[in-house]
MARZA-815790 format. One line per field, with one value per residue (C-alpha): residue number from 1; residue in one letter; x, y, z. Coordinates in steps of 0.1 Angstrom, whole numbers. Layout:
num <- NUM | ... .
residuo <- A | ... .
east <- X | ... .
north <- Y | ... .
up <- Z | ... .
***
This chain:
num <- 1 | 2 | 3 | 4 | 5 | 6 | 7 | 8 | 9 | 10 | 11 | 12 | 13 | 14 | 15 | 16 | 17 | 18 | 19 | 20 | 21 | 22 | 23 | 24 | 25 | 26 | 27 | 28 | 29 | 30 | 31 | 32 | 33 | 34 | 35 | 36 | 37 | 38 | 39 | 40 | 41 | 42 | 43 | 44 | 45 | 46 | 47 | 48 | 49 | 50 | 51 | 52 | 53 | 54 | 55 | 56 | 57 | 58 | 59 | 60 | 61 | 62 | 63 | 64 | 65 | 66 | 67 | 68 | 69 | 70 | 71 | 72 | 73 | 74 | 75 | 76 | 77 | 78 | 79 | 80 | 81 | 82 | 83 | 84 | 85 | 86 | 87 | 88 | 89 | 90 | 91 | 92 | 93 | 94 | 95 | 96 | 97 | 98 | 99 | 100 | 101 | 102 | 103 | 104 | 105 | 106 | 107 | 108 | 109 | 110 | 111 | 112 | 113 | 114 | 115 | 116 | 117 | 118 | 119 | 120 | 121 | 122 | 123 | 124 | 125 | 126 | 127 | 128 | 129 | 130 | 131 | 132 | 133 | 134 | 135 | 136 | 137 | 138 | 139 | 140 | 141 | 142 | 143 | 144 | 145 | 146 | 147 | 148 | 149 | 150 | 151 | 152 | 153 | 154 | 155 | 156 | 157 | 158 | 159 | 160 | 161 | 162 | 163 | 164 | 165 | 166 | 167 | 168 | 169 | 170 | 171 | 172 | 173 | 174 | 175 | 176 | 177 | 178 | 179 | 180 | 181 | 182 | 183 | 184 | 185 | 186 | 187 | 188 | 189 | 190 | 191 | 192 | 193 | 194 | 195 | 196 | 197 | 198 | 199 | 200 | 201 | 202 | 203 | 204 | 205 | 206 | 207 | 208 | 209 | 210 | 211 | 212 | 213 | 214 | 215 | 216 | 217 | 218 | 219 | 220 | 221 | 222 | 223 | 224 | 225 | 226 | 227 | 228 | 229 | 230 | 231 | 232 | 233 | 234 | 235 | 236 | 237 | 238 | 239 | 240 | 241 | 242 | 243 | 244 | 245 | 246 | 247 | 248 | 249 | 250 | 251 | 252 | 253 | 254 | 255 | 256 | 257 | 258 | 259 | 260 | 261 | 262 | 263 | 264 | 265 | 266 | 267 | 268 | 269 | 270 | 271 | 272 | 273 | 274 | 275 | 276 | 277 | 278 | 279 | 280 | 281 | 282 | 283 | 284 | 285 | 286 | 287 | 288 | 289 | 290 | 291 | 292 | 293 | 294 | 295 | 296 | 297 | 298 | 299 | 300 | 301 | 302 | 303 | 304 | 305 | 306 | 307 | 308 | 309 | 310 | 311 | 312 | 313 | 314 | 315 | 316 | 317 | 318 | 319 | 320 | 321 | 322 | 323 | 324 | 325 | 326 | 327 | 328 | 329 | 330 | 331 | 332 | 333 | 334 | 335 | 336 | 337 | 338 | 339 | 340 | 341 | 342 | 343 | 344 | 345 | 346 | 347 | 348 | 349 | 350 | 351 | 352 | 353 | 354 | 355 | 356 | 357 | 358 | 359 | 360 | 361 | 362 | 363 | 364 | 365 | 366 | 367 | 368 | 369 | 370 | 371 | 372 | 373 | 374 | 375 | 376 | 377 | 378 | 379 | 380 | 381 | 382 | 383 | 384 | 385 | 386 | 387 | 388 | 389 | 390 | 391 | 392 | 393 | 394 | 395 | 396 | 397 | 398 | 399 | 400 | 401 | 402 | 403 | 404 | 405 | 406 | 407 | 408 | 409 | 410 | 411 | 412 | 413 | 414 | 415 | 416 | 417 | 418 | 419 | 420 | 421 | 422 | 423 | 424 | 425 | 426 | 427 | 428 | 429 | 430 | 431 | 432 | 433 | 434 | 435 | 436 | 437 | 438 | 439 | 440 | 441 | 442 | 443 | 444 | 445 | 446 | 447 | 448 | 449 | 450 | 451 | 452 | 453 | 454 | 455 | 456 | 457 | 458 | 459 | 460 | 461 | 462 | 463 | 464 | 465 | 466 | 467 | 468 | 469 | 470 | 471 | 472 | 473 | 474 | 475 | 476 | 477 | 478 | 479 | 480 | 481 | 482 | 483 | 484 | 485 | 486 | 487 | 488 | 489 | 490 | 491 | 492 | 493 | 494 | 495 | 496 | 497 | 498 | 499 | 500 | 501 | 502 | 503 | 504 | 505 | 506 | 507 | 508 | 509 | 510 | 511 | 512 | 513 | 514 | 515 | 516 | 517 | 518 | 519 | 520 | 521 | 522 | 523 | 524 | 525 | 526 | 527 | 528 | 529 | 530 | 531 | 532 | 533 | 534 | 535 | 536 | 537 | 538 | 539 | 540 | 541 | 542 | 543 | 544 | 545 | 546 | 547 | 548 | 549 | 550 | 551 | 552 | 553 | 554 | 555 | 556 | 557 | 558 | 559 | 560 | 561 | 562 | 563 | 564 | 565 | 566 | 567 | 568 | 569 | 570 | 571 | 572 | 573 | 574 | 575 | 576 | 577 | 578 | 579 | 580 | 581 | 582 | 583 | 584 | 585 | 586 | 587 | 588 | 589 | 590 | 591 | 592 | 593 | 594 | 595 | 596 | 597 | 598 | 599 | 600 | 601 | 602 .
residuo <- X | X | X | X | X | X | X | X | X | X | X | X | X | X | X | X | X | X | X | X | X | X | X | X | X | X | X | X | X | X | X | X | X | X | X | X | X | X | X | X | X | X | X | X | X | X | X | X | X | X | X | X | X | X | X | X | X | X | X | X | X | X | X | X | X | X | X | X | X | X | X | X | X | X | X | X | X | X | X | X | X | X | X | X | X | X | X | X | X | X | X | X | X | X | X | X | X | X | X | X | X | X | X | X | X | X | X | X | X | X | X | X | X | X | X | X | X | X | X | X | X | X | X | X | X | X | X | X | X | X | X | X | X | X | X | X | X | X | X | X | X | X | X | X | X | X | X | X | X | X | X | X | X | X | X | X | X | X | X | X | X | X | X | X | X | X | X | X | X | X | X | X | X | X | X | X | X | X | X | X | X | X | X | X | X | X | X | X | X | X | X | X | X | X | X | X | X | X | X | X | X | X | X | X | X | X | X | X | X | X | X | X | X | X | X | X | X | X | X | X | X | X | X | X | X | X | X | X | X | X | X | X | X | X | X | X | X | X | X | X | X | X | X | X | X | X | X | X | X | X | X | X | X | X | X | X | X | X | X | X | X | X | X | X | X | X | X | X | X | X | X | X | X | X | X | X | X | X | X | X | X | X | X | X | X | X | X | X | X | X | X | X | X | X | X | X | X | X | X | X | X | X | X | X | X | X | X | X | X | X | X | X | X | X | X | X | X | X | X | X | X | X | X | X | X | X | X | X | X | X | X | X | X | X | X | X | X | X | X | X | X | X | X | X | X | X | X | X | X | X | X | X | X | X | X | X | X | X | X | X | X | X | X | X | X | X | X | X | X | X | X | X | X | X | X | X | X | X | X | X | X | X | X | X | X | X | X | X | X | X | X | X | X | X | X | X | X | X | X | X | X | X | X | X | X | X | X | X | X | X | X | X | X | X | X | X | X | X | X | X | X | X | X | X | X | X | X | X | X | X | X | X | X | X | X | X | X | X | X | X | X | X | X | X | X | X | X | X | X | X | X | X | X | X | X | X | X | X | X | X | X | X | X | X | X | X | X | X | X | X | X | X | X | X | X | X | X | X | X | X | X | X | X | X | X | X | X | X | X | X | X | X | X | X | X | X | X | X | X | X | X | X | X | X | X | X | X | X | X | X | X | X | X | X | X | X | X | X | X | X | X | X | X | X | X | X | X | X | X | X | X | X | X | X | X | X | X | X | X | X | X | X | X | X | X | X | X | X | X | X | X | X | X | X | X | X | X | X | X | X | X | X | X | X | X | X | X | X | X | X | X | X | X | X | X | X | X | X | X | X | X | X | X | X | X | X | X | X | X | X | X | X | X | X | X | X | X | X | X | X | X | X .
east <- 379 | 384 | 370 | 368 | 385 | 360 | 372 | 348 | 352 | 330 | 325 | 304 | 287 | 269 | 264 | 289 | 277 | 291 | 281 | 263 | 279 | 274 | 293 | 290 | 303 | 308 | 288 | 299 | 283 | 267 | 283 | 249 | 242 | 214 | 213 | 232 | 236 | 265 | 267 | 252 | 247 | 244 | 235 | 235 | 231 | 232 | 217 | 237 | 272 | 298 | 310 | 275 | 279 | 267 | 251 | 215 | 193 | 162 | 160 | 129 | 138 | 166 | 165 | 188 | 190 | 207 | 224 | 236 | 274 | 276 | 255 | 271 | 272 | 249 | 222 | 224 | 190 | 186 | 161 | 148 | 151 | 144 | 130 | 121 | 104 | 88 | 54 | 66 | 96 | 99 | 104 | 108 | 103 | 118 | 116 | 136 | 161 | 167 | 158 | 153 | 152 | 150 | 142 | 140 | 139 | 152 | 188 | 190 | 183 | 195 | 188 | 203 | 200 | 209 | 218 | 214 | 221 | 256 | 246 | 231 | 263 | 282 | 259 | 265 | 245 | 235 | 223 | 205 | 194 | 172 | 166 | 173 | 205 | 210 | 203 | 169 | 181 | 171 | 200 | 207 | 235 | 244 | 268 | 277 | 293 | 308 | 322 | 347 | 358 | 396 | 422 | 411 | 430 | 425 | 408 | 441 | 455 | 421 | 423 | 459 | 455 | 421 | 429 | 463 | 449 | 419 | 442 | 463 | 433 | 418 | 451 | 453 | 417 | 425 | 455 | 435 | 407 | 433 | 449 | 416 | 404 | 437 | 435 | 399 | 408 | 437 | 414 | 388 | 414 | 426 | 391 | 385 | 417 | 407 | 372 | 387 | 410 | 381 | 360 | 388 | 391 | 354 | 353 | 381 | 364 | 332 | 350 | 366 | 332 | 316 | 343 | 342 | 304 | 306 | 332 | 311 | 279 | 297 | 311 | 276 | 261 | 287 | 280 | 242 | 248 | 270 | 244 | 216 | 237 | 245 | 208 | 198 | 223 | 210 | 174 | 185 | 203 | 172 | 150 | 175 | 179 | 142 | 124 | 100 | 64 | 66 | 74 | 43 | 21 | 33 | 27 | -8 | -15 | -2 | -25 | -55 | -47 | -44 | -77 | -94 | -80 | -92 | -127 | -128 | -117 | -143 | -170 | -159 | -160 | -195 | -207 | -193 | -211 | -244 | -238 | -231 | -262 | -283 | -269 | -279 | -314 | -317 | -304 | -330 | -357 | -346 | -347 | -382 | -394 | -378 | -395 | -428 | -423 | -415 | -447 | -467 | -451 | -461 | -496 | -496 | -482 | -510 | -535 | -519 | -523 | -560 | -565 | -547 | -569 | -600 | -586 | -579 | -614 | -629 | -607 | -616 | -653 | -651 | -632 | -657 | -688 | -694 | -702 | -697 | -733 | -726 | -705 | -731 | -758 | -737 | -731 | -768 | -777 | -753 | -768 | -803 | -793 | -777 | -808 | -832 | -814 | -804 | -830 | -863 | -880 | -864 | -886 | -885 | -847 | -849 | -874 | -848 | -821 | -844 | -850 | -813 | -807 | -834 | -820 | -785 | -796 | -813 | -785 | -750 | -735 | -735 | -733 | -738 | -776 | -784 | -764 | -781 | -815 | -806 | -795 | -827 | -848 | -830 | -836 | -873 | -878 | -861 | -831 | -804 | -779 | -782 | -777 | -746 | -732 | -739 | -721 | -691 | -690 | -692 | -669 | -645 | -624 | -594 | -576 | -581 | -587 | -623 | -632 | -653 | -682 | -661 | -675 | -641 | -610 | -588 | -596 | -573 | -572 | -558 | -541 | -559 | -552 | -573 | -567 | -557 | -538 | -518 | -504 | -501 | -497 | -521 | -520 | -538 | -558 | -565 | -599 | -605 | -575 | -577 | -601 | -587 | -571 | -538 | -517 | -500 | -463 | -451 | -466 | -451 | -478 | -472 | -434 | -440 | -420 | -382 | -373 | -335 | -334 | -313 | -315 | -335 | -362 | -367 | -367 | -399 | -414 | -424 | -448 | -486 | -513 | -530 | -500 | -464 | -452 | -430 | -446 | -413 | -390 | -399 | -436 | -430 | -410 | -438 | -463 | -443 | -431 | -468 | -475 | -469 | -474 | -475 | -464 | -480 | -464 | -487 | -469 | -478 | -455 | -465 | -502 | -501 | -507 | -487 | -482 | -457 | -468 | -445 | -458 | -437 | -424 | -405 | -383 | -360 | -355 | -330 | -303 | -303 | -302 | -338 | -327 | -352 | -368 | -391 | -407 | -418 | -429 | -459 | -473 | -471 | -444 | -414 | -393 | -371 | -370 | -354 | -320 | -325 | -335 | -313 | -299 | -295 | -312 | -290 | -294 | -272 | -257 | -257 | -239 | -247 | -246 | -221 | -206 | -173 | -192 | -226 | -255 | -280 | -260 | -256 | -290 | -310 | -333 | -332 | -335 | -321 | -292 | -267 | -242 | -264 | -300 | -326 | -353 | -354 | -389 | -376 | -353 | -354 | -388 | -388 | -351 | -339 | -307 | -312 | -315 | -353 | -383 | -369 | -384 | -359 | -379 | -408 | -392 | -355 | -336 | -367 | -389 | -424 | -452 | -469 | -457 | -475 | -461 | -487 | -487 | -515 | -516 | -517 .
north <- 448 | 411 | 391 | 354 | 339 | 313 | 282 | 268 | 231 | 216 | 179 | 161 | 128 | 120 | 82 | 77 | 109 | 144 | 178 | 194 | 226 | 244 | 277 | 305 | 339 | 365 | 397 | 434 | 463 | 488 | 522 | 538 | 522 | 500 | 465 | 439 | 402 | 388 | 359 | 344 | 306 | 290 | 253 | 243 | 210 | 211 | 184 | 163 | 166 | 160 | 126 | 112 | 82 | 87 | 121 | 133 | 131 | 141 | 161 | 156 | 179 | 201 | 211 | 233 | 226 | 247 | 234 | 258 | 253 | 267 | 237 | 204 | 178 | 154 | 180 | 197 | 199 | 203 | 230 | 232 | 267 | 262 | 234 | 232 | 202 | 191 | 200 | 234 | 244 | 279 | 293 | 329 | 340 | 359 | 343 | 351 | 374 | 347 | 355 | 325 | 323 | 288 | 273 | 238 | 236 | 216 | 230 | 219 | 231 | 263 | 277 | 310 | 320 | 355 | 355 | 386 | 373 | 366 | 333 | 321 | 330 | 309 | 279 | 246 | 240 | 209 | 208 | 176 | 167 | 137 | 124 | 97 | 88 | 78 | 41 | 49 | 44 | 67 | 86 | 112 | 138 | 157 | 186 | 197 | 231 | 229 | 261 | 262 | 292 | 298 | 324 | 359 | 390 | 425 | 432 | 435 | 402 | 386 | 399 | 386 | 351 | 341 | 337 | 319 | 296 | 288 | 280 | 257 | 239 | 235 | 221 | 197 | 186 | 181 | 160 | 140 | 134 | 124 | 99 | 85 | 82 | 65 | 41 | 33 | 26 | 3 | -15 | -19 | -33 | -57 | -68 | -74 | -95 | -115 | -121 | -132 | -156 | -169 | -173 | -193 | -215 | -221 | -231 | -256 | -271 | -274 | -292 | -315 | -322 | -329 | -352 | -371 | -373 | -387 | -413 | -424 | -426 | -447 | -470 | -474 | -482 | -509 | -524 | -525 | -541 | -568 | -576 | -578 | -601 | -623 | -624 | -634 | -662 | -675 | -675 | -694 | -719 | -724 | -730 | -755 | -774 | -774 | -782 | -806 | -810 | -782 | -758 | -770 | -766 | -730 | -723 | -738 | -716 | -686 | -693 | -697 | -664 | -647 | -662 | -648 | -614 | -616 | -626 | -597 | -572 | -585 | -582 | -547 | -538 | -552 | -534 | -501 | -507 | -512 | -481 | -460 | -474 | -465 | -430 | -426 | -439 | -414 | -386 | -394 | -395 | -361 | -346 | -360 | -347 | -313 | -310 | -320 | -295 | -267 | -275 | -275 | -242 | -226 | -238 | -224 | -191 | -189 | -198 | -171 | -145 | -155 | -152 | -119 | -106 | -117 | -100 | -68 | -68 | -73 | -45 | -22 | -31 | -23 | 9 | 22 | 14 | 52 | 66 | 100 | 109 | 137 | 114 | 87 | 112 | 124 | 88 | 79 | 111 | 100 | 65 | 80 | 101 | 71 | 50 | 78 | 86 | 51 | 28 | 45 | 11 | 1 | 23 | -3 | -1 | 37 | 32 | 9 | 35 | 61 | 36 | 31 | 69 | 74 | 45 | 59 | 89 | 66 | 41 | 43 | 13 | -3 | -40 | -59 | -64 | -30 | -38 | -72 | -55 | -32 | -60 | -80 | -50 | -49 | -86 | -83 | -55 | -76 | -53 | -79 | -61 | -29 | -48 | -64 | -31 | -17 | -46 | -41 | -4 | -12 | -42 | -38 | -67 | -46 | -14 | 18 | 55 | 66 | 40 | 65 | 41 | 13 | -1 | -3 | 20 | -10 | -41 | -71 | -83 | -117 | -127 | -109 | -107 | -81 | -54 | -31 | -53 | -84 | -93 | -129 | -120 | -106 | -69 | -42 | -15 | 18 | 32 | 65 | 89 | 113 | 91 | 58 | 31 | 31 | -1 | 0 | -12 | -3 | 6 | 14 | 18 | -7 | -13 | -51 | -61 | -60 | -42 | -47 | -76 | -88 | -87 | -119 | -107 | -74 | -92 | -113 | -90 | -96 | -86 | -86 | -66 | -61 | -41 | -33 | -49 | -45 | -58 | -70 | -55 | -80 | -73 | -35 | -38 | -59 | -32 | -2 | -19 | -26 | 11 | 47 | 50 | 79 | 76 | 90 | 89 | 96 | 105 | 113 | 132 | 146 | 138 | 159 | 142 | 152 | 138 | 138 | 131 | 123 | 124 | 94 | 63 | 33 | 5 | -14 | -52 | -71 | -71 | -33 | -35 | -21 | 13 | 41 | 67 | 94 | 125 | 159 | 166 | 183 | 180 | 192 | 169 | 183 | 166 | 141 | 115 | 135 | 130 | 92 | 95 | 72 | 54 | 17 | -4 | -15 | -39 | -48 | -77 | -60 | -26 | -6 | 30 | 58 | 58 | 41 | 22 | 4 | 29 | 1 | -16 | 17 | 33 | 0 | -15 | -16 | 17 | 36 | 51 | 76 | 87 | 82 | 95 | 123 | 97 | 60 | 48 | 13 | 24 | 13 | 19 | 47 | 56 | 92 | 109 | 98 | 61 | 57 | 59 | 91 | 118 | 147 | 176 | 168 | 154 | 162 | 133 | 120 | 91 | 95 | 75 | 65 | 60 | 45 | 43 | 36 | 37 | 43 | 39 | 72 .
up <- 320 | 322 | 293 | 290 | 259 | 246 | 228 | 202 | 196 | 169 | 171 | 144 | 149 | 117 | 115 | 86 | 68 | 64 | 53 | 83 | 94 | 128 | 135 | 161 | 151 | 179 | 174 | 178 | 193 | 169 | 167 | 169 | 202 | 189 | 204 | 184 | 189 | 209 | 185 | 154 | 153 | 118 | 111 | 75 | 56 | 18 | -4 | -30 | -15 | -42 | -28 | -30 | -7 | 29 | 21 | 23 | -8 | 12 | 45 | 67 | 95 | 111 | 148 | 170 | 207 | 235 | 266 | 294 | 296 | 332 | 346 | 355 | 328 | 345 | 349 | 315 | 298 | 260 | 250 | 214 | 200 | 163 | 140 | 103 | 88 | 55 | 70 | 83 | 60 | 72 | 108 | 118 | 154 | 183 | 218 | 250 | 231 | 205 | 169 | 146 | 108 | 93 | 58 | 43 | 5 | -25 | -19 | 17 | 53 | 70 | 105 | 116 | 152 | 166 | 203 | 224 | 259 | 271 | 288 | 255 | 237 | 263 | 260 | 241 | 210 | 190 | 154 | 144 | 108 | 99 | 64 | 38 | 20 | -16 | -8 | 8 | 44 | 72 | 87 | 114 | 113 | 145 | 150 | 185 | 195 | 230 | 246 | 274 | 294 | 295 | 303 | 314 | 304 | 291 | 258 | 238 | 250 | 242 | 207 | 204 | 219 | 206 | 169 | 175 | 201 | 179 | 150 | 172 | 185 | 150 | 138 | 167 | 161 | 124 | 131 | 157 | 132 | 105 | 129 | 140 | 104 | 94 | 123 | 114 | 78 | 89 | 113 | 85 | 61 | 89 | 95 | 58 | 56 | 87 | 73 | 39 | 57 | 78 | 47 | 30 | 60 | 62 | 25 | 30 | 60 | 41 | 13 | 38 | 55 | 21 | 11 | 44 | 41 | 6 | 17 | 46 | 24 | -2 | 26 | 41 | 7 | 1 | 35 | 28 | -6 | 10 | 36 | 10 | -11 | 19 | 29 | -7 | -7 | 26 | 13 | -18 | 3 | 25 | -5 | -20 | 13 | 23 | -9 | 8 | 19 | 44 | 16 | -3 | 28 | 32 | -4 | -2 | 29 | 11 | -19 | 3 | 20 | -13 | -24 | 7 | 0 | -36 | -25 | 0 | -27 | -51 | -25 | -17 | -54 | -57 | -26 | -40 | -73 | -54 | -34 | -65 | -81 | -51 | -51 | -87 | -79 | -50 | -72 | -99 | -72 | -58 | -93 | -99 | -65 | -72 | -106 | -91 | -63 | -88 | -107 | -75 | -65 | -98 | -93 | -58 | -71 | -97 | -69 | -47 | -75 | -79 | -41 | -40 | -68 | -49 | -18 | -38 | -53 | -18 | -3 | -32 | -28 | 9 | 4 | -21 | 1 | 4 | -30 | -44 | -50 | -74 | -96 | -95 | -105 | -135 | -146 | -144 | -163 | -190 | -191 | -192 | -223 | -239 | -233 | -245 | -277 | -288 | -273 | -269 | -269 | -236 | -213 | -185 | -184 | -180 | -152 | -135 | -139 | -122 | -94 | -90 | -89 | -62 | -42 | -42 | -21 | 5 | 11 | 26 | 9 | -25 | -37 | -69 | -62 | -78 | -109 | -111 | -107 | -136 | -158 | -149 | -160 | -193 | -198 | -188 | -214 | -242 | -244 | -240 | -263 | -243 | -210 | -224 | -235 | -200 | -184 | -206 | -196 | -159 | -160 | -189 | -203 | -213 | -202 | -222 | -218 | -211 | -185 | -165 | -158 | -144 | -111 | -93 | -92 | -99 | -121 | -124 | -160 | -169 | -201 | -229 | -267 | -284 | -310 | -281 | -257 | -266 | -233 | -220 | -183 | -157 | -149 | -128 | -146 | -128 | -140 | -123 | -127 | -157 | -177 | -165 | -186 | -168 | -165 | -131 | -134 | -99 | -64 | -30 | -3 | 26 | 27 | 32 | 1 | -1 | -33 | -27 | -51 | -80 | -118 | -122 | -97 | -115 | -149 | -140 | -114 | -77 | -50 | -48 | -67 | -33 | -20 | -32 | -65 | -96 | -128 | -143 | -168 | -195 | -190 | -190 | -222 | -238 | -229 | -241 | -273 | -284 | -292 | -279 | -242 | -217 | -180 | -148 | -114 | -84 | -51 | -16 | 7 | 41 | 34 | 2 | -32 | -64 | -98 | -127 | -162 | -192 | -227 | -239 | -220 | -233 | -218 | -241 | -239 | -218 | -246 | -243 | -205 | -202 | -213 | -203 | -226 | -213 | -230 | -220 | -184 | -168 | -133 | -96 | -82 | -102 | -129 | -112 | -141 | -169 | -154 | -159 | -195 | -216 | -186 | -183 | -156 | -126 | -97 | -68 | -88 | -122 | -123 | -154 | -139 | -146 | -111 | -103 | -75 | -76 | -70 | -67 | -39 | -21 | -25 | -27 | -53 | -91 | -111 | -141 | -122 | -135 | -109 | -89 | -90 | -88 | -82 | -70 | -63 | -57 | -28 | 8 | 24 | 50 | 46 | 43 | 30 | -6 | 4 | 5 | -19 | -35 | -57 | -52 | -66 | -42 | -10 | -13 | 4 | 23 | 14 | 0 | 17 | -15 | -51 | -81 | -117 | -144 | -182 | -208 | -245 | -263 .
***
């Protein structure tokens, strides 16, 4: 049986690096008859080769490619049969009678390929390694295994010739590589000598050019000095020889020219001074106008608050045109008992109350004429003290619990200083809920006011008592620091009303960044404020939260954020996904459609 003696020639092209090994070992048939590989191909690249320079310190990938040796050189096509990378450091598979085992670890890269087809064992193989050398440069190492068919003979001659011929070829290749390496080293030494000689020649030429330039510069300088000296001598000769009337005329003309120039400069300086003075005058005028406009703006703001209050009173009067007859009857029964027990002499007032009660059932709207009639009856029966007491009950002057007889659900109270309230700012008093007496500090009902504002805005407050507003952190601190206060939060979500009540509520001053303190919870809306207890107030321009970013800038509005929130009633109107008017226990990440925060003295 004729066999082909195959010659394995290993050529390595490694971009000035070494270490990659590519070998193909012929296989043998198994004595048991089981199928065995016709060859085992091994590609290996270790890390940290002993010589250090030009070796891999980090391997990114190793790939083995196959080329069919029986196809012409021009038409050979490389086929990838195995790859390991840092992303996929292990590879084990069997495809087309080729078994692959590959690893890439801290010791290096290794791919072992078992070949079971004769045509695969006669093919050419390429092993390519990509990585980084010890200087941080990218490098590629390639090893090629080229096979060439040779002499045919019987099996014994094949066994005899193959080792000897392989040793001879390897020796020839080694000598060839040694000669090439020696030649390269000689060529490199020769190039170094030539570069050194060229460098010396360049340095000498630079020295010659520098010296020549210095000589020329010195010569040029001497020539300039000689010409200047000659020119000065000529000028002096001219002056000596022409010291006459013409010289005096020229001098007089020059003096006159200088005087004109001086007068022009003086005029320019005077004009500049006048312009500067005019700018100062305009600046003072602008400051005066600005100050006056600020004062006018303050007056207009106060007027606007008064108008808003009137509008609120009007809206509330309209909204309450339809009375709850049962409530009115209870109130009039209470008044009747008060009048009967404490003022039996005022029978005419009691008659007026009965008239008012009977008239309630016959009318569909209410106005102040009935109250005026009641007060007129009191005055006609000489019970002025009782009428005054009734007026104080129906129209209170301060906000406290027990305001069940107030004529309106909301009353705007201006600056008051009493034993109960000592506030020097206007505020809105809610009179109906749970006995009334609530000071409203925040409301969201229309969405017409932008709450995404800065620290200074939340400090003094903003908005309108007739709609959405924030009373102001300084004002809220003034209220809660005047005594013990409770907090009630009324909410509406999907047309259903809920509330949250906290037994204690306190807001610290600006020096403590308006720190929040809340007490125990009860209610129907769920507790979404306990998480914020002890938190500092934050705004888009003043980040005091516990998050590495700014919760106020992300979620919108000022609030006592943590990282970030379980509630934010000052969020963006109508927004969802935790970015709106939020009360998590009630609406999740959605916005509620109504929110009102109010406090009452305990």
